[in-house]
Backbone as CSV, one residue per row, in Angstrom:
resi,resn,N_x,N_y,N_z,CA_x,CA_y,CA_z,C_x,C_y,C_z
1,MET,-128.131,-40.881,-33.038,-127.158,-42.110,-32.240,-125.984,-40.725,-32.987
2,THR,-124.786,-40.456,-32.253,-123.496,-40.002,-32.417,-122.497,-40.953,-33.263
3,ILE,-122.051,-40.182,-34.000,-121.273,-41.254,-34.872,-119.820,-40.614,-34.737
4,SER,-118.869,-41.394,-34.533,-117.266,-40.906,-34.796,-117.176,-40.515,-35.549
5,LYS,-116.184,-39.412,-35.742,-115.596,-38.780,-37.059,-114.441,-38.457,-36.823
6,HIS,-113.173,-37.447,-38.676,-112.419,-36.933,-37.849,-112.067,-35.954,-37.058
7,ASP,-110.986,-35.827,-36.490,-111.064,-34.930,-34.966,-111.966,-35.305,-33.629
8,SER,-113.102,-36.421,-33.796,-113.598,-37.277,-32.605,-112.681,-37.653,-31.642
9,ILE,-113.127,-36.959,-30.392,-111.933,-37.492,-29.417,-112.867,-38.634,-28.950
10,VAL,-112.661,-40.029,-28.905,-112.735,-41.115,-28.701,-112.456,-42.082,-27.580
11,SER,-113.071,-43.043,-27.255,-112.011,-43.338,-26.008,-112.801,-44.949,-26.676
12,PHE,-111.797,-45.911,-26.525,-112.042,-47.780,-26.925,-110.959,-48.162,-25.836
13,HIS,-111.475,-49.214,-25.883,-110.459,-50.775,-26.056,-110.395,-51.363,-26.694
14,TYR,-108.977,-52.294,-26.593,-108.373,-52.706,-27.886,-107.957,-54.532,-27.170
15,LYS,-107.757,-55.377,-27.975,-107.460,-56.464,-28.072,-106.630,-56.691,-29.249
16,ASN,-105.054,-57.131,-29.013,-104.666,-57.675,-30.489,-103.872,-58.755,-30.269
17,SER,-103.401,-59.399,-31.793,-102.924,-60.415,-31.481,-101.794,-60.656,-33.249
18,CYS,-101.095,-61.360,-32.779,-100.419,-61.925,-34.735,-100.932,-62.320,-34.952
19,GLU,-101.213,-62.202,-36.395,-102.138,-63.241,-37.295,-102.710,-63.897,-36.610
20,GLY,-103.271,-63.940,-35.493,-104.501,-64.757,-35.091,-104.221,-65.659,-33.985
21,GLU,-102.581,-66.024,-34.053,-101.754,-67.474,-33.422,-101.871,-66.788,-31.728
22,PHE,-101.823,-65.790,-31.374,-101.161,-65.687,-30.185,-101.660,-64.717,-29.407
23,PHE,-102.413,-63.790,-28.453,-102.930,-62.543,-27.859,-101.556,-62.039,-27.037
24,PHE,-101.495,-60.426,-27.392,-100.393,-60.099,-27.006,-100.500,-58.728,-25.931
25,ASN,-101.633,-58.287,-26.206,-101.918,-56.757,-25.871,-103.423,-56.436,-25.702
26,SER,-103.731,-55.584,-24.298,-105.653,-55.181,-24.321,-105.258,-54.337,-23.436
27,ALA,-105.849,-52.892,-23.985,-106.564,-51.954,-22.927,-107.227,-52.255,-22.315
28,LYS,-108.230,-53.979,-22.365,-108.887,-53.869,-20.973,-108.273,-53.795,-20.002
29,ASP,-107.080,-54.740,-19.793,-105.764,-54.670,-18.915,-106.036,-53.607,-18.305
30,ARG,-106.149,-52.157,-18.437,-105.412,-51.109,-17.777,-107.052,-50.503,-17.118
31,ASP,-106.697,-49.950,-15.973,-108.057,-49.124,-15.775,-108.483,-48.898,-16.214
32,GLU,-108.127,-47.973,-17.587,-108.407,-46.609,-18.222,-108.988,-46.917,-19.260
33,PRO,-109.427,-46.727,-20.094,-109.734,-46.976,-21.840,-108.077,-46.038,-22.364
34,LEU,-108.310,-46.352,-23.394,-107.002,-45.376,-24.901,-108.241,-44.651,-24.864
35,LYS,-107.869,-43.463,-24.965,-108.369,-42.358,-25.508,-107.597,-41.049,-26.498
36,VAL,-107.989,-41.188,-27.573,-107.595,-40.302,-28.522,-108.670,-39.549,-29.439
37,LYS,-107.754,-38.756,-30.706,-108.452,-37.827,-30.931,-108.080,-38.718,-32.518
38,ILE,-109.251,-38.424,-33.195,-109.000,-39.142,-34.871,-108.212,-38.567,-35.408
39,GLY,-107.465,-38.832,-36.316,-106.947,-37.738,-37.154,-105.700,-36.844,-36.614
40,SER,-105.090,-37.131,-35.773,-104.152,-37.013,-34.571,-102.629,-37.584,-35.064
41,GLY,-102.851,-39.092,-35.554,-101.596,-38.999,-35.128,-101.283,-40.413,-33.993
42,GLN,-102.052,-40.098,-33.022,-101.841,-40.787,-32.023,-101.902,-42.414,-31.851
43,VAL,-102.757,-43.186,-32.881,-102.872,-44.815,-33.124,-102.297,-44.885,-34.859
44,MET,-102.094,-46.084,-34.959,-101.747,-46.504,-36.840,-102.948,-45.777,-37.392
45,PRO,-102.735,-45.685,-38.557,-103.893,-45.091,-39.025,-104.678,-46.163,-39.570
46,GLU,-104.236,-47.277,-39.667,-105.679,-48.039,-39.577,-106.388,-48.038,-38.886
47,LEU,-106.225,-47.633,-37.717,-107.234,-47.856,-36.591,-107.692,-46.322,-36.607
48,GLU,-107.078,-45.926,-37.085,-108.185,-44.265,-36.755,-109.352,-44.173,-37.918
49,GLN,-108.577,-45.166,-39.716,-109.647,-45.119,-39.872,-111.161,-45.900,-39.755
50,ALA,-110.695,-46.687,-38.959,-111.615,-48.029,-38.272,-112.459,-47.293,-37.481
51,LEU,-112.020,-46.334,-36.384,-112.773,-45.794,-35.609,-113.812,-44.869,-36.493
52,ILE,-113.242,-44.358,-37.473,-114.131,-43.744,-38.082,-115.546,-44.075,-38.603
53,GLY,-116.729,-43.315,-38.079,-117.919,-43.754,-38.275,-118.565,-44.824,-37.680
54,MET,-117.873,-45.533,-36.370,-118.276,-45.926,-35.241,-119.408,-45.688,-35.090
55,LYS,-120.382,-46.183,-33.857,-121.252,-45.532,-32.828,-120.443,-46.061,-31.191
56,GLU,-121.121,-45.662,-29.994,-120.684,-46.265,-28.972,-121.246,-48.019,-28.677
57,GLY,-120.176,-48.726,-28.150,-120.330,-49.790,-28.334,-120.639,-50.681,-29.171
58,GLU,-120.280,-50.399,-30.311,-119.734,-51.149,-31.487,-118.578,-51.729,-31.414
59,GLU,-118.458,-52.786,-31.927,-116.882,-53.303,-32.100,-116.612,-53.376,-33.769
60,LYS,-115.440,-53.545,-33.966,-115.034,-53.456,-35.114,-113.617,-54.861,-35.107
61,LYS,-113.190,-54.922,-36.256,-112.286,-55.586,-36.404,-110.982,-55.319,-37.631
62,VAL,-109.872,-55.024,-37.158,-108.584,-54.666,-38.226,-107.832,-55.069,-38.326
63,VAL,-107.029,-55.493,-39.497,-105.814,-55.712,-39.634,-104.866,-54.813,-40.309
64,VAL,-103.817,-54.462,-39.555,-102.398,-53.920,-39.964,-101.554,-54.429,-40.403
65,PRO,-101.138,-54.211,-41.911,-99.969,-55.052,-42.542,-98.924,-54.285,-41.670
66,PRO,-97.736,-55.250,-41.949,-96.524,-55.335,-40.875,-95.955,-53.925,-41.334
67,GLU,-95.510,-53.331,-42.247,-94.826,-52.087,-42.970,-95.614,-51.052,-41.745
68,ASN,-97.189,-50.982,-41.712,-97.555,-49.890,-40.225,-97.297,-50.558,-38.884
69,ALA,-97.034,-52.068,-38.829,-97.122,-52.518,-37.524,-95.829,-52.042,-37.016
70,TYR,-94.671,-53.312,-36.700,-93.423,-53.568,-36.511,-92.079,-53.658,-37.200
71,GLY,-92.562,-53.426,-38.813,-91.677,-53.103,-39.851,-91.922,-54.530,-40.652
72,LEU,-91.100,-54.749,-42.136,-90.845,-55.494,-42.810,-89.608,-56.254,-41.906
73,TYR,-89.196,-57.604,-42.057,-88.348,-58.428,-41.861,-87.663,-58.017,-42.158
74,ARG,-86.222,-58.136,-41.915,-84.763,-57.568,-42.999,-83.948,-58.469,-42.708
75,GLU,-83.303,-59.123,-43.652,-82.617,-60.066,-43.471,-80.841,-59.509,-42.953
76,GLU,-80.953,-58.317,-42.870,-79.748,-57.578,-42.863,-79.768,-57.280,-41.529
77,MET,-80.637,-57.391,-40.779,-80.727,-57.410,-39.252,-80.062,-58.684,-38.576
78,ILE,-79.587,-59.637,-39.025,-79.344,-61.103,-38.848,-77.736,-60.969,-38.852
79,VAL,-77.303,-61.410,-37.606,-75.568,-61.605,-37.975,-75.357,-62.971,-37.004
80,VAL,-74.539,-63.375,-37.451,-73.721,-64.987,-36.796,-72.292,-64.387,-36.388
81,VAL,-72.220,-64.532,-34.719,-71.300,-64.293,-34.014,-70.339,-65.531,-33.343
82,ASP,-69.582,-65.545,-32.722,-68.774,-66.482,-32.590,-69.419,-66.673,-31.088
83,LYS,-69.216,-67.596,-30.239,-69.537,-67.354,-29.034,-69.103,-66.682,-27.889
84,SER,-68.059,-66.751,-28.285,-66.785,-65.867,-27.389,-67.245,-64.260,-27.503
85,GLU,-67.953,-63.848,-28.427,-68.231,-62.713,-28.794,-69.082,-62.077,-27.644
86,LEU,-70.279,-63.466,-27.358,-71.123,-62.291,-26.805,-70.862,-62.527,-24.757
87,PRO,-71.427,-61.629,-24.495,-71.643,-60.837,-23.315,-70.824,-61.827,-22.377
88,ASP,-69.754,-61.720,-21.101,-69.386,-62.761,-20.327,-70.589,-63.145,-19.832
89,GLY,-70.670,-64.407,-19.190,-71.415,-64.892,-18.407,-72.855,-65.536,-19.338
90,ILE,-73.143,-65.271,-20.374,-74.170,-65.709,-21.069,-74.263,-66.994,-21.964
91,THR,-75.133,-68.068,-21.727,-75.002,-69.041,-22.192,-75.911,-69.383,-23.429
92,PRO,-75.749,-69.228,-24.788,-76.816,-68.624,-25.283,-77.944,-70.231,-25.725
93,VAL,-79.084,-69.449,-25.881,-79.564,-70.713,-26.082,-80.979,-70.341,-26.926
94,LYS,-81.534,-71.061,-27.762,-82.402,-70.528,-28.835,-83.498,-70.253,-28.490
95,GLY,-83.890,-68.791,-28.318,-85.166,-68.046,-27.896,-84.840,-67.034,-27.193
96,MET,-83.517,-66.934,-26.973,-82.792,-65.992,-25.672,-83.189,-64.975,-26.237
97,MET,-83.327,-64.053,-25.176,-83.411,-62.094,-25.773,-82.060,-62.117,-24.975
98,ILE,-81.147,-61.082,-25.658,-79.659,-60.354,-25.238,-80.241,-58.897,-25.312
99,GLN,-79.482,-58.138,-24.679,-79.071,-56.331,-24.971,-77.632,-56.362,-25.596
100,GLY,-77.952,-55.446,-26.661,-76.247,-55.332,-27.167,-76.174,-53.783,-27.880
101,LEU,-75.251,-53.688,-28.161,-74.810,-52.128,-28.860,-75.547,-52.077,-30.093
102,SER,-76.378,-50.809,-30.624,-76.354,-51.261,-31.729,-75.297,-49.830,-32.170
103,VAL,-75.675,-49.387,-33.678,-74.937,-47.890,-34.280,-75.066,-47.185,-33.310
104,GLY,-74.049,-46.117,-32.977,-74.878,-44.893,-32.185,-74.879,-44.546,-30.550
105,ASP,-74.390,-45.957,-30.482,-74.078,-46.324,-28.826,-75.880,-46.900,-28.175
106,SER,-76.648,-46.901,-28.502,-78.052,-46.841,-28.144,-78.273,-48.630,-28.513
107,MET,-78.744,-48.952,-26.625,-79.419,-50.383,-26.699,-80.143,-50.618,-27.430
108,ILE,-79.991,-52.380,-27.762,-81.090,-52.681,-28.710,-80.821,-54.239,-28.277
109,ASN,-82.703,-54.810,-28.249,-82.771,-56.373,-27.778,-82.178,-57.073,-29.307
110,VAL,-81.860,-57.764,-29.210,-81.158,-59.382,-30.072,-82.159,-60.653,-29.775
111,TYR,-82.437,-61.069,-30.419,-82.675,-62.745,-29.944,-81.778,-63.309,-30.638
112,ILE,-81.780,-64.596,-29.745,-80.996,-66.106,-30.631,-81.650,-66.485,-31.534
113,SER,-81.283,-66.672,-32.654,-82.270,-67.500,-33.307,-81.801,-68.795,-33.668
114,ASP,-80.293,-69.182,-33.649,-79.915,-70.326,-33.445,-78.258,-70.395,-32.818
115,VAL,-78.304,-71.671,-32.625,-76.779,-71.950,-32.208,-76.637,-73.401,-32.565
116,ASN,-75.208,-72.900,-32.994,-74.567,-74.278,-34.031,-73.246,-74.073,-33.421
117,GLY,-72.960,-74.948,-32.790,-71.624,-75.461,-32.223,-70.619,-73.853,-31.496
118,ASP,-69.864,-73.375,-32.432,-69.302,-71.826,-31.646,-70.043,-71.065,-32.380
119,LYS,-71.196,-71.446,-33.531,-71.681,-70.250,-33.868,-72.931,-69.399,-32.849
120,VAL,-73.224,-68.921,-33.239,-74.686,-68.045,-32.606,-75.388,-66.877,-33.559
121,THR,-76.504,-67.239,-33.671,-76.936,-66.470,-34.863,-78.079,-65.362,-33.858
122,LEU,-77.533,-64.345,-34.388,-78.349,-62.892,-33.786,-79.132,-62.013,-34.676
123,ASP,-80.206,-62.093,-33.932,-81.454,-61.462,-35.049,-82.157,-60.179,-34.335
124,ALA,-82.093,-59.147,-34.754,-82.501,-57.666,-34.053,-83.865,-57.081,-34.754
125,ASN,-84.267,-58.546,-35.908,-85.802,-57.834,-36.043,-86.503,-58.082,-34.900
126,HIS,-88.001,-56.766,-34.600,-88.740,-57.042,-34.081,-89.238,-58.893,-33.912
127,ARG,-89.513,-59.080,-33.029,-90.113,-60.460,-33.103,-91.462,-60.877,-33.793
128,PHE,-92.647,-59.168,-33.978,-93.217,-59.501,-34.592,-93.280,-58.481,-36.068
129,ALA,-92.557,-58.561,-36.164,-91.644,-58.203,-37.853,-92.085,-59.191,-38.242
130,GLY,-92.630,-58.424,-40.096,-93.034,-58.750,-41.098,-94.420,-59.872,-41.270
131,LYS,-95.574,-59.454,-40.044,-96.534,-60.102,-39.396,-97.324,-58.958,-39.825
132,HIS,-98.350,-59.338,-40.010,-99.948,-58.727,-39.781,-100.545,-58.568,-38.598
133,ILE,-100.831,-57.648,-37.889,-101.590,-57.383,-36.456,-102.619,-57.251,-36.428
134,ASP,-103.603,-58.103,-35.571,-105.472,-57.868,-35.498,-105.417,-57.382,-34.184
135,PHE,-106.064,-56.879,-34.886,-107.277,-55.827,-33.511,-108.443,-55.655,-33.636
136,GLU,-108.881,-55.787,-32.502,-110.627,-56.204,-32.031,-110.387,-54.624,-31.232
137,LEU,-111.754,-53.767,-31.496,-111.868,-52.156,-31.301,-113.318,-52.739,-30.732
138,GLU,-113.424,-51.831,-29.447,-114.996,-51.597,-29.086,-114.435,-50.156,-28.742
139,LEU,-115.425,-49.426,-29.236,-115.487,-47.904,-29.525,-116.503,-47.672,-27.658
140,LEU,-116.092,-47.175,-26.913,-116.663,-47.137,-25.738,-117.751,-45.523,-25.450
141,THR,-116.489,-44.865,-25.989,-117.600,-43.071,-25.823,-117.000,-42.200,-26.746
142,ILE,-117.886,-41.499,-27.391,-117.638,-40.330,-28.367,-117.793,-39.139,-27.745
143,HIS,-116.330,-38.502,-27.009,-116.523,-37.190,-26.456,-116.990,-36.125,-27.722
144,GLU,-117.868,-35.104,-27.921,-118.145,-34.368,-28.211,-118.013,-32.727,-27.063
């Protein structure tokens, strides 16, 4: 039986969740499975390591730490602004996502983490920042 190794090209399905709380992504929802060359850096290092040594049809669970997933939660990415500083037509509600300018005129998404009177707290951290991401892998094919 063939076992995957570094430089193997493999096709696999995955689904992931955030610290077991909720499911948010799946390759099973796609028409085609994900196909990668192990060791090429196409996927997170933890996934590449997990794929090494797997056989076709094998399933495995992997936990990716925050620093290798969506990053650590950074307090400096939180800012409190006056409601008047928000774009026209926006009535701020906790949990709402809005788009704003960042350094270098690139657009970033921020979410409203708090509304307190005329003050609005904006958080530019990714919603999964600081959280472990759980993956369930199923190796489908080893292309040799």
